[in-house]
N, C-alpha and C positions, 0 to 999 in steps of 0.2 A: 583404382577408383579413388577419387578425392572426396572427402566428406565436406558438406557445405558448412560454412562458418556458423557458429551458434549466434542466435539473435535473441534480443531481450523479448521475452514472451509476456511481460507484465507481472511475472511472479518474482518474488525475492526482493532484496533491498534495492536493487538498481531501479525498480519500477517506482518505488515510493519515496525513497530518501536520498537517492543519489549516491548511495554507498555500494560497495561491492565491485567486483572486477569489471563488469560491463560498463559501469559509469565512470570508473577511474582506471583507464587502461595504463596510465603512467605510474601506478603504484608499483613499487619494487617487490621483490620476493624476500627482502630482508625482514628482520623482526618488526620494524616499524610498519611495513606494508601489511604483514600478516595481522598485526595487532589492529590496524585501522580497519581491515576487512572483518575481523572478528567483532569489533565494536559495531560496525555497520550491520552485520547479521543479527546481533543481539538487539540493536535498536529496531530493526525491521520486525523481528519476532515479537517484541513487546508491543509495538504499534498494532500488529495484526491481532494479537491475542486480546488486547485491551479494546479494540474496535476504533482506535484513534485514526487508523488509515482508511476507514470506511468512507469518509467524506472525499478524500483524495481519489479513491476508486470511483465514487459516484461522479465526480467532476470529469475524470478521464473518460468515463463511459458516455456521459452526456455530450461531451465535446466530440467524441469519435462518431456518435450517431448523427448529431446535427450541430455543426460548429456555430450556428446562429441562435441556437436555443438558449433561453434564459436559464441560468444556473441558480439554484437556491443558495442563500447565504449559509454559512456553517450553522448559524443559530437556527434557521428554519429547518435545515436538514436534521439536526439533532432533535429538534422538537417533534418532527414527524416520525423520526426513527423511534423515539421514546414512546410516543402515542401508539404506534403500531405494535411495539413490543408489549405494551401494557393492555392493549385492546383484547387480546386473546391469551388467557392464562396458560393455555397449552403450548403456545409458541413463544419462546423467550421467557420461560418461567421465572418469576421473581417471588421470593418468599416474604419480602418486607416492603 
């Protein structure tokens, strides 16, 4: 029995930054290719933890649900995200 080839599921660096093995099939297994993949994974991780990738995820979601839908600008998205986070102190707790 042959396993189906892996596909990009939207998780990891290939989904958000174009880094990683799924997005760069031509990268070699040498030190340069491994370093490039490692840097891509670190960049992806930092973007996910900091919330910087949230807008990219939002745009991908809106486009997948309705390609003709109007997408908020990054500024509008961040404003609504901040307002929602600060509206309920139990959700997205902020001390300052």
